[in-house]
C-alpha positions as CSV (number, residue, x, y, z in Angstrom):
1,M,0.0,0.0,0.0
2,Q,1.4,3.4,-1.0
3,Y,1.5,6.0,1.8
4,L,3.2,9.0,0.1
5,K,4.1,10.0,-3.4
6,L,6.3,13.0,-4.5
7,E,6.4,14.1,-8.1
8,N,8.7,16.9,-9.5
9,V,9.2,18.5,-6.1
10,S,11.6,21.4,-6.2
11,K,12.7,24.1,-3.7
12,S,15.2,27.0,-3.8
13,Y,16.0,30.1,-1.8
14,G,17.1,32.8,-4.2
15,E,19.8,31.4,-6.4
16,K,20.5,28.4,-4.1
17,V,18.8,25.3,-5.3
18,L,18.1,22.8,-2.5
19,F,16.5,20.1,-4.6
20,D,15.2,19.9,-8.1
21,K,12.3,17.7,-9.4
22,L,12.5,15.0,-6.7
23,N,10.4,11.9,-7.3
24,F,9.9,9.1,-4.8
25,T,7.3,7.0,-3.1
26,I,7.0,5.5,0.4
27,S,5.0,2.3,0.9
28,K,3.8,0.4,3.9
29,G,6.6,-1.1,5.9
30,Q,9.4,1.0,4.5
31,K,11.7,2.7,7.0
32,I,13.6,5.4,5.1
33,A,16.3,7.8,6.3
34,L,17.0,11.0,4.5
35,I,20.7,12.0,4.4
36,A,22.2,15.3,3.1
37,R,24.8,17.8,4.1
38,N,23.7,20.6,6.5
39,G,22.1,23.5,4.6
40,T,21.1,21.3,1.5
41,G,17.4,20.9,2.4
42,K,16.7,17.9,4.7
43,S,14.5,19.7,7.1
44,T,13.1,21.9,4.3
45,L,12.0,18.8,2.4
46,L,10.3,17.4,5.5
47,R,8.5,20.7,6.0
48,V,7.4,20.7,2.3
49,I,6.1,17.1,2.7
50,A,4.3,18.1,5.9
51,G,2.6,21.0,4.1
52,E,4.3,23.7,6.1
53,E,6.1,25.0,3.0
54,S,5.0,24.9,-0.6
55,P,6.9,23.1,-3.3
56,E,7.9,25.0,-6.5
57,G,6.8,24.3,-10.0
58,E,3.4,23.8,-11.6
59,T,3.8,20.0,-11.9
60,A,4.9,19.5,-8.3
61,K,2.6,17.0,-6.4
62,I,2.6,15.6,-2.9
63,Q,0.0,12.9,-2.3
64,F,-0.7,11.2,1.0
65,N,-2.9,8.2,1.5
66,K,-5.9,9.7,3.3
67,E,-6.9,6.3,4.8
68,I,-3.9,6.2,7.1
69,S,-2.8,8.3,10.1
70,T,0.4,10.4,9.7
71,I,2.3,12.4,12.3
72,F,5.2,14.8,11.9
73,L,7.8,15.4,14.6
74,K,9.6,18.7,14.1
75,Q,13.1,19.4,15.1
76,E,11.9,22.1,17.5
77,P,8.2,21.2,18.3
78,K,5.8,23.9,19.5
79,F,3.0,23.5,22.1
80,D,0.3,25.8,23.5
81,S,2.2,27.6,26.3
82,G,-0.9,27.5,28.5
83,L,-0.9,23.7,28.8
84,N,0.9,21.5,31.3
85,V,2.7,18.3,30.3
86,L,-0.2,16.0,30.8
87,E,-2.6,18.3,28.9
88,A,-0.1,18.4,26.0
89,I,0.2,14.6,26.0
90,Y,-3.6,14.2,25.8
91,N,-4.1,17.0,23.3
92,S,-5.3,14.7,20.6
93,D,-8.4,14.0,18.5
94,N,-8.1,10.3,19.1
95,P,-11.3,9.2,20.9
96,T,-9.6,6.6,23.0
97,I,-7.0,9.1,24.2
98,Q,-9.8,11.6,24.9
99,T,-11.6,9.0,27.1
100,L,-8.4,8.3,29.1
101,K,-7.9,12.1,29.5
102,A,-11.4,12.4,30.9
103,Y,-10.7,9.5,33.2
104,Q,-7.5,11.1,34.5
105,T,-9.4,14.4,35.1
106,A,-12.1,12.6,37.0
107,I,-9.5,11.0,39.3
108,E,-7.9,14.4,40.0
109,Q,-11.4,15.8,40.8
110,K,-12.3,12.7,42.8
111,D,-15.6,12.4,40.9
112,E,-16.5,8.8,41.8
113,Q,-19.6,8.6,39.6
114,K,-17.7,9.9,36.6
115,I,-14.8,7.5,37.3
116,Q,-17.2,4.5,37.2
117,E,-18.8,5.7,33.9
118,L,-15.4,6.1,32.3
119,I,-14.1,2.8,33.6
120,L,-17.0,1.1,31.8
121,K,-16.3,3.1,28.6
122,I,-12.6,2.3,28.8
123,D,-13.5,-1.4,29.2
124,N,-15.7,-1.2,26.1
125,L,-12.9,0.5,24.1
126,K,-10.4,-2.0,25.4
127,A,-8.2,1.0,26.2
128,W,-6.4,-0.2,29.4
129,G,-3.5,-1.4,27.2
130,L,-3.1,2.2,25.8
131,D,-3.2,3.5,29.4
132,S,-0.3,1.2,30.3
133,K,1.5,2.2,27.1
134,I,1.2,5.9,28.0
135,K,2.7,5.3,31.5
136,E,5.5,3.2,30.0
137,T,6.3,5.7,27.3
138,L,6.4,8.7,29.7
139,S,8.6,6.7,32.1
140,K,11.0,5.6,29.3
141,L,11.4,9.2,28.2
142,N,11.9,10.4,31.7
143,I,8.7,12.6,31.7
144,N,7.7,12.4,35.4
145,D,6.2,15.8,36.4
146,L,3.0,15.8,34.5
147,S,1.7,19.0,36.1
148,Q,4.7,21.1,35.0
149,P,3.8,24.0,32.6
150,I,4.9,23.6,29.1
151,S,6.3,27.1,29.1
152,L,8.9,26.1,31.7
153,L,10.3,23.1,29.7
154,S,13.7,23.2,28.0
155,G,14.0,22.5,24.2
156,G,15.1,18.9,25.0
157,Q,12.1,18.3,27.3
158,L,9.7,19.7,24.7
159,K,11.2,17.3,22.1
160,R,10.6,14.3,24.5
161,V,7.0,15.4,25.2
162,A,6.4,15.6,21.5
163,L,7.9,12.2,20.9
164,A,5.9,10.7,23.7
165,R,2.7,12.1,22.2
166,I,3.5,10.6,18.8
167,I,4.3,7.2,20.2
168,I,1.1,7.2,22.2
169,E,-1.0,8.2,19.1
170,E,0.3,5.1,17.3
171,P,0.2,6.5,13.8
172,E,0.7,4.3,10.8
173,F,3.2,6.7,9.2
174,L,5.8,8.7,11.1
175,I,7.9,11.6,9.7
176,L,10.6,12.4,12.3
177,D,13.2,15.2,12.2
178,E,16.2,14.3,14.4
179,P,14.2,12.1,16.8
180,T,17.3,11.1,18.9
181,N,18.4,14.6,19.7
182,H,18.1,15.3,23.5
183,L,17.6,11.6,24.3
184,D,20.1,9.8,26.6
185,L,21.5,6.4,25.5
186,D,18.9,4.3,27.2
187,M,16.1,6.3,25.6
188,V,17.8,6.0,22.2
189,E,18.0,2.2,22.5
190,W,14.4,2.0,23.6
191,L,13.2,4.2,20.7
192,E,15.3,2.1,18.3
193,E,13.5,-1.0,19.4
194,Y,10.1,0.6,19.2
195,L,10.6,2.0,15.6
196,S,11.9,-1.4,14.5
197,N,8.4,-2.7,14.8
198,D,7.2,-4.1,11.4
199,K,3.9,-2.2,11.6
200,I,5.6,1.2,11.6
201,T,6.3,3.0,8.3
202,L,8.9,5.7,8.7
203,L,10.6,8.7,7.0
204,M,13.2,10.4,9.2
205,V,16.3,12.6,9.3
206,T,18.9,11.5,11.8
207,H,22.7,11.7,12.2
208,D,22.8,8.6,14.6
209,R,24.6,6.0,12.5
210,Y,23.9,3.0,14.8
211,F,20.2,4.1,14.7
212,L,20.3,4.1,10.9
213,E,21.9,0.7,10.9
214,E,19.4,-0.9,13.2
215,V,16.1,0.8,12.1
216,C,16.2,1.7,8.4
217,N,15.8,-0.5,5.4
218,E,16.4,2.2,2.8
219,I,18.4,5.5,2.7
220,I,17.8,8.4,0.3
221,E,20.4,11.1,-0.2
222,I,20.1,14.6,-1.5
223,D,23.4,15.3,-3.3
224,N,24.0,18.4,-5.5
225,G,20.2,18.9,-5.8
226,N,19.6,15.3,-7.0
227,L,18.1,12.4,-5.0
228,Y,19.8,8.9,-4.8
229,S,18.1,5.9,-3.3
230,Y,19.9,3.0,-1.6
231,R,18.2,-0.2,-0.4
232,G,19.4,-1.6,2.9
233,S,21.0,-0.4,6.1
234,Y,23.6,2.4,6.7
235,S,26.5,0.0,6.0
236,D,24.8,-1.1,2.7
237,Y,24.4,2.6,1.8
238,L,28.1,3.2,2.4
239,E,29.1,0.3,0.1
240,K,26.6,1.3,-2.7
241,K,27.5,5.0,-2.6
242,A,31.2,4.1,-2.9
243,A,30.4,2.0,-6.0
244,R,28.3,4.9,-7.4
245,I,31.1,7.4,-6.9
246,A,33.6,5.1,-8.5
247,N,31.3,4.8,-11.6
248,D,30.8,8.6,-11.7
249,A,34.6,9.0,-11.5
250,V,35.0,6.9,-14.7
251,R,32.4,8.8,-16.5
252,Q,33.8,12.1,-15.2
253,D,37.2,11.2,-16.5
254,K,35.8,10.6,-20.0
255,L,33.9,13.8,-19.9
256,K,37.0,15.6,-18.8
257,Q,38.9,14.4,-21.9
258,L,36.1,15.4,-24.2
259,Y,35.7,18.7,-22.4
260,K,39.4,19.5,-23.0
261,K,39.1,18.5,-26.7
262,E,36.0,20.7,-27.3
263,L,37.5,23.6,-25.3
264,D,40.6,23.5,-27.5
265,W,38.4,23.6,-30.6
266,V,36.2,26.4,-29.4
267,R,39.3,28.5,-28.6
268,R,40.8,28.0,-32.1
269,M,37.5,28.5,-33.9
270,P,37.5,31.4,-36.3
271,S,35.2,34.3,-35.6
272,G,32.9,33.7,-38.6
273,R,30.6,31.0,-37.3
274,G,28.6,28.9,-39.7
275,T,25.7,26.6,-38.8
276,K,28.0,23.6,-38.0
277,A,30.2,25.8,-35.8
278,K,27.2,27.0,-33.8
279,S,26.0,23.4,-33.4
280,R,29.4,22.4,-32.1
281,V,29.5,25.4,-29.6
282,Q,26.1,24.3,-28.4
283,K,27.4,20.8,-27.9
284,F,30.3,22.2,-26.0
285,D,28.0,24.0,-23.7
286,E,26.1,20.8,-23.0
287,I,29.4,18.9,-22.3
288,K,30.5,21.7,-20.0
289,S,27.2,21.7,-18.0
290,D,27.4,17.9,-17.7
291,Y,31.0,17.9,-16.6
292,R,30.4,20.6,-13.9
293,S,27.4,18.7,-12.6
294,F,29.8,16.1,-11.3
295,N,30.5,18.2,-8.3
296,K,33.0,16.3,-6.1
297,E,32.2,16.3,-2.4
298,D,33.8,19.3,-0.9
299,E,36.8,18.3,1.3
300,M,36.6,19.7,4.7
301,K,40.1,18.9,6.2
302,I,40.9,20.0,9.8
303,H,44.6,20.3,10.5
304,V,44.6,23.0,13.2
305,Q,47.7,23.2,15.3
306,A,47.2,22.3,18.9
307,S,49.2,24.3,21.5
308,R,51.8,22.5,23.6
309,L,50.5,20.6,26.7
310,G,52.7,20.4,29.8
311,G,53.2,17.6,32.4
312,K,50.4,18.7,34.7
313,I,47.1,18.7,32.9
314,L,43.9,18.4,34.9
315,E,43.4,17.0,38.4
316,A,40.2,16.5,40.5
317,H,40.8,16.0,44.2
318,N,37.9,14.6,46.3
319,I,35.3,16.9,44.6
320,S,31.6,16.7,45.5
321,K,28.6,18.6,44.3
322,S,24.9,18.5,45.2
323,F,21.8,20.5,44.4
324,G,19.6,20.2,47.5
325,D,19.2,16.5,48.2
326,I,20.3,15.5,44.7
327,K,24.0,14.3,44.6
328,I,25.7,15.0,41.3
329,I,29.3,14.0,42.3
330,D,30.4,12.4,45.6
331,D,34.1,12.4,46.6
332,F,35.5,12.0,43.1
333,S,39.3,12.1,42.3
334,Y,41.1,11.7,39.0
335,K,44.3,12.8,37.3
336,F,44.2,13.3,33.5
337,R,47.1,12.0,31.4
338,K,48.5,13.2,28.1
339,G,46.5,11.9,25.2
340,E,43.4,11.2,27.3
341,R,40.4,9.9,25.3
342,L,37.4,10.0,27.6
343,G,33.7,9.6,27.1
344,I,31.1,10.6,29.7
345,V,27.7,8.9,29.7
346,G,24.7,8.7,32.0
347,P,21.0,9.3,32.0
348,N,19.6,12.8,31.4
349,G,19.8,14.7,34.7
350,A,22.7,12.7,36.0
351,G,24.9,15.8,36.0
352,K,27.2,15.3,33.0
353,S,27.3,19.0,32.0
354,T,27.6,20.0,35.6
355,F,30.6,17.7,36.0
356,I,32.2,19.3,33.0
357,K,31.6,22.8,34.2
358,M,33.4,21.9,37.5
359,L,36.4,20.6,35.5
360,T,36.7,23.9,33.6
361,K,36.1,25.9,36.8
362,E,33.0,27.4,35.4
363,L,31.3,26.0,38.5
364,R,32.8,25.5,41.9
365,P,32.5,22.1,43.7
366,D,30.9,22.1,47.2
367,S,34.1,20.4,48.5
368,G,37.5,19.3,47.1
369,K,39.4,21.2,44.5
370,I,40.2,21.2,40.7
371,V,43.8,21.9,39.6
372,V,44.3,23.0,36.0
373,G,47.8,22.9,34.5
374,E,49.4,26.2,33.4
375,T,49.6,25.1,29.7
376,V,46.1,23.8,29.4
377,N,44.0,25.7,26.8
378,F,40.4,24.4,26.9
379,G,38.3,24.3,23.8
380,Y,34.7,24.0,25.0
381,Y,31.9,23.1,22.6
382,N,28.7,23.1,24.7
383,Q,25.1,22.3,24.0
384,D,24.0,26.0,24.1
385,G,26.2,26.9,21.1
386,L,28.0,30.1,20.4
387,S,26.3,33.4,21.1
388,M,26.2,34.9,17.6
389,G,24.4,38.1,16.6
390,Q,21.7,37.2,14.0
391,D,22.8,40.4,12.1
392,Q,26.4,39.3,11.9
393,R,27.9,37.9,8.7
394,V,29.6,34.5,8.8
395,I,33.0,36.0,8.1
396,D,32.6,38.5,10.9
397,V,31.9,35.8,13.5
398,V,35.2,34.1,12.6
399,R,37.2,37.3,12.4
400,E,36.1,38.1,16.0
401,V,38.1,35.0,17.0
402,A,41.1,35.4,14.8
403,E,42.1,36.8,11.4
404,Y,44.2,33.7,10.6
405,I,45.1,30.4,12.2
406,P,48.3,28.4,12.3
407,L,48.2,24.8,10.8
408,D,50.2,21.8,12.0
409,S,52.2,22.1,8.7
410,G,53.6,25.5,9.9
411,K,51.5,27.4,7.4
412,K,48.7,29.8,8.1
413,L,45.2,30.1,6.9
414,T,43.2,33.3,6.7
415,A,39.7,33.4,8.1
416,E,38.2,33.2,4.5
417,Q,40.4,30.2,3.6
418,L,39.4,28.4,6.8
419,L,35.7,29.0,6.2
420,E,36.1,27.5,2.8
421,R,37.6,24.3,4.3
422,F,34.5,24.2,6.6
423,L,32.2,24.2,3.5
424,F,31.4,27.9,3.6
425,P,32.3,29.2,0.1
426,R,33.1,32.9,-0.3
427,P,29.6,34.0,-1.3
428,Q,28.1,32.2,1.8
429,Q,30.7,33.9,4.1
430,Q,28.7,37.1,3.4
431,V,25.4,35.5,4.5
432,Y,23.9,36.6,7.8
433,V,23.9,34.1,10.7
434,S,20.0,34.3,10.8
435,K,20.0,32.7,7.3
436,L,22.0,29.6,8.3
437,S,20.4,26.2,9.0
438,G,20.8,24.8,12.5
439,G,23.5,22.4,11.3
440,E,25.4,25.2,9.6
441,R,25.4,27.3,12.8
442,R,26.7,24.3,14.7
443,R,29.5,23.8,12.1
444,L,30.4,27.5,12.4
445,Y,30.5,27.2,16.2
446,L,32.8,24.1,15.9
447,L,35.1,26.2,13.7
448,T,35.4,29.0,16.3
449,V,36.2,26.4,19.0
450,L,39.1,24.9,17.0
451,M,40.4,28.3,15.9
452,A,41.5,29.0,19.5
453,N,44.2,26.2,19.1
454,P,43.0,24.2,22.2
455,N,45.0,21.3,23.6
456,F,42.2,20.0,25.7
457,L,38.8,19.7,23.9
458,I,35.5,19.3,25.7
459,L,32.7,18.4,23.3
460,D,29.2,18.4,25.0
461,E,26.8,16.6,22.6
462,P,28.7,17.5,19.4
463,T,26.6,15.4,17.2
464,N,23.3,17.3,17.6
465,D,22.4,19.0,14.3
466,L,25.7,18.1,12.6
467,D,25.4,16.1,9.3
468,I,27.1,12.8,8.8
469,I,29.7,14.2,6.5
470,T,30.8,16.8,9.1
471,L,30.8,14.1,11.8
472,N,33.1,11.8,9.8
473,I,35.6,14.6,9.3
474,L,35.4,15.7,13.0
475,E,36.1,12.1,13.9
476,D,39.1,11.9,11.6
477,Y,40.5,15.1,13.2
478,L,40.0,13.8,16.7
479,M,41.7,10.5,15.9
480,T,44.9,12.4,15.2
481,F,44.5,15.2,17.8
482,Q,47.6,15.6,19.9
483,G,45.9,16.9,23.1
484,C,43.3,15.5,25.4
485,Y,39.5,15.4,24.8
486,I,36.3,14.6,26.7
487,I,33.2,13.7,24.8
488,I,29.7,13.8,26.3
489,S,27.4,12.1,23.7
490,H,24.5,9.8,23.1
491,D,26.1,8.8,19.7
492,R,27.2,5.2,20.2
493,F,29.1,5.2,16.9
494,L,31.1,8.3,17.9
495,L,31.9,6.9,21.3
496,D,32.9,3.5,20.0
497,K,35.2,5.0,17.4
498,L,36.9,7.7,19.6
499,V,37.1,7.0,23.3
500,E,39.3,4.6,25.2
501,H,37.4,4.6,28.5
502,L,34.1,5.9,30.0
503,F,33.0,7.8,33.0
504,I,29.6,6.5,33.8
505,L,27.5,8.8,36.0
506,D,24.5,7.1,37.7
507,G,22.8,10.3,39.0
508,K,23.4,9.3,42.6
509,G,26.9,10.9,42.9
510,N,28.8,7.8,41.7
511,V,31.3,7.8,38.8
512,K,32.4,4.5,37.4
513,D,35.5,4.3,35.2
514,Y,35.0,1.6,32.6
515,N,38.0,0.7,30.5
516,G,36.6,-0.2,27.0
517,K,34.0,0.8,24.4
518,Y,30.5,1.9,25.0
519,S,29.0,-1.0,23.0
520,E,31.1,-3.5,25.1
521,Y,29.8,-1.9,28.3
522,R,26.1,-2.2,27.1
523,I,26.6,-5.9,26.2
524,L,28.1,-6.5,29.7
525,Q,25.1,-4.7,31.3
526,K,22.6,-6.8,29.3
527,Q,24.4,-10.0,30.2
528,K,24.3,-9.1,33.9
529,A,20.6,-8.4,33.6
530,I,20.0,-11.8,31.9
531,E,22.1,-13.6,34.5
532,S,20.2,-11.9,37.3
533,T,16.9,-13.0,35.7
534,R,18.1,-16.5,35.4
535,E,19.2,-16.6,39.0
536,T,15.8,-15.5,40.1
537,S,14.2,-18.1,37.8
538,V,16.4,-20.9,39.1
539,K,15.4,-20.0,42.7
540,T,11.7,-20.1,41.9
541,K,11.8,-23.0,39.4
542,P,10.0,-26.1,40.8
543,E,11.9,-29.4,40.9
544,T,11.4,-31.6,37.7
545,N,12.0,-35.2,36.8
546,S,15.8,-35.5,36.1
547,Y,15.4,-37.8,33.1
548,E,12.6,-35.7,31.5
549,D,14.6,-32.6,32.1
550,Q,17.7,-34.0,30.4
551,K,15.6,-35.2,27.5
552,E,14.1,-31.7,27.0
553,Q,17.5,-30.1,27.2
554,K,18.9,-32.4,24.5
555,K,15.9,-31.6,22.3
556,L,16.5,-27.8,22.8
557,K,20.2,-28.2,22.1
558,N,19.5,-30.0,18.7
559,K,17.2,-27.1,17.7
560,V,19.8,-24.5,18.6
561,N,22.5,-26.4,16.6
562,N,20.2,-26.6,13.6
563,L,19.4,-22.9,13.8
564,E,23.0,-21.9,14.1
565,K,23.8,-23.9,10.8
566,K,20.8,-22.3,9.0
567,I,21.9,-18.8,10.2
568,A,25.5,-19.4,9.0
569,N,24.3,-20.5,5.6
570,L,22.0,-17.5,5.3
571,E,24.8,-15.1,6.3
572,E,27.0,-16.6,3.6
573,E,24.1,-16.3,1.0
574,K,23.6,-12.6,2.2
575,K,27.3,-11.8,1.7
576,T,27.3,-13.3,-1.8
577,L,24.2,-11.4,-2.8
578,E,25.6,-8.1,-1.4
579,N,28.8,-8.5,-3.5
580,K,26.6,-8.7,-6.6
581,F,25.5,-5.1,-6.0
582,L,29.1,-3.9,-6.7
583,D,28.6,-4.8,-10.4
584,P,28.4,-1.4,-12.2
585,N,26.5,-2.9,-15.1
586,L,23.4,-4.0,-13.2
587,D,20.1,-2.9,-14.7
588,L,17.2,-1.6,-12.6
589,E,15.1,-4.8,-12.9
590,T,18.0,-6.9,-11.6
591,I,18.7,-4.5,-8.7
592,Q,15.1,-4.7,-7.6
593,E,15.2,-8.5,-7.8
594,Y,18.4,-8.6,-5.7
595,S,17.0,-6.1,-3.2
596,K,13.8,-8.1,-2.7
597,K,15.8,-11.3,-2.2
598,L,18.2,-9.6,0.2
599,E,15.3,-8.3,2.3
600,E,13.9,-11.8,2.5
601,I,17.2,-13.2,3.7
602,K,17.6,-10.5,6.3
603,N,14.1,-11.1,7.6
604,S,14.8,-14.9,7.8
605,I,18.0,-14.3,9.7
606,E,16.3,-11.9,12.1
607,E,13.5,-14.5,12.8
608,M,15.9,-17.3,13.3
609,E,18.1,-15.2,15.7
610,M,15.0,-14.3,17.8
611,E,14.1,-18.0,17.9
612,W,17.7,-18.9,18.8
613,M,17.7,-16.4,21.7
614,E,14.4,-17.8,23.1
615,L,15.7,-21.4,22.9
616,S,19.0,-20.3,24.5
617,E,17.1,-18.7,27.4
618,Q,15.0,-21.9,27.9
619,M,18.2,-23.9,28.1
620,G,19.4,-21.6,30.9
């Protein structure tokens, strides 16, 4: 069943073309991620689809299936400021939710007669399951004070309230703009599991690459105004895009030779132009246009020189911090070493940002002391971003920090040259900050932090609003960075790639130092949870006949062994099929055939793995 169809959808701002004559459809069960560089129209396309902006062109069409329910999650959701959290959650036309809202109101008013009437109505609607889901969803997203006015919530809290309302509504089609922003890691993993449900159809923009890998079965990319579609997960997208770029490079090389040949002819052509000459000039113009359309991805290389770091770096001596009865840090001590690569994780409200502010002496601890080495030069990229005047031009923001910057090669870059490396071409350097997208502002902010030549970087949620291209380049820079850095992030991909150990804050004042990657830590935590469940199960398990028990265990083991063999065969079949996609001569019909077969194999593997896990748990 088709849910959405776009035909000839275009959008531009002045001379800047964001996308041109886009065509694609979304059908039931598809989970599509939209990828593009900041400022090239991701959020704009979502707003056009949602009807908040109009597409350009007389032939542009956007058609929704009117028989299904669709909800759009904005990057910065808006609510009626007069509502409280509960009222915002229940602000829906859904009759079942309206009944539950009335029931909640009756309980608050202690209206016994009304309560009994609504209990009967909820029974008839079979809505108690939804009531449980509402409570579970609010709990998972850490929304606890339901009486709090919406006007007092932070941007992150508003995003979580909006996300909770969407999940509670249970729409058939979700359009989500950066759904993982402002969620802690537990919330992200829970949302990931929820959106993986086969009943959900999804179109979303996100920078979370693990999230893409686990949730999406197709990725569409806007590149140079055109749209490219890739079946499969994020890793499939990377492989197929690499193959496309390689094919484009071959064609570009041929065009380059032809372009040079035609250019030479045009330059030597006599001034008297006959019909044949004019025809050839026209052909040359077509070749030139085609050649220039192969716009190589701009290279944003960061080789900023870090200032020297001395022997004493940063030391925390028995520091503690509380807000009322809430302990943030309790008697914590640590000495940072040269080349420290640290990640800080913990639930929202655990005090991660507070902890950082104490280390930089922006906030004083209640007890203990912080010692910062004389040579330490902090570069602090925080969640609030840079305070930039909306009437400032991009170039003026950078010049306020420095006119030029030294590179690790010994050379210098002017402010204009550095901005070009950060994907701000000369014309855009004259653009006012108010005209930049959220991601472009964050990229500009990152540039100003690095321009100060820090030797100790602190990055508080650096992935919010940055596109995947910028994230890849930032990661490459950090991997060769000569100083220390601390990263607070919910981006599991970033943490696994860059940090060597973790500080895990539990929100009760404790800081655990875990030596390893975040994904390893999560696996360990899940194993502990399973073992704890098994121990409880063993204690409560009634005694069984020994022979019958052994017989059952043997039967389960045979099933597990058979499943393992089938999964291994399917994995091999999947790998063989994926390699076939690398053939540059594949026609569309064959690609569709391979894609369908690959999806069937992946579904079979997933089903068998679920069965394997269930059988393994039964075996104990």
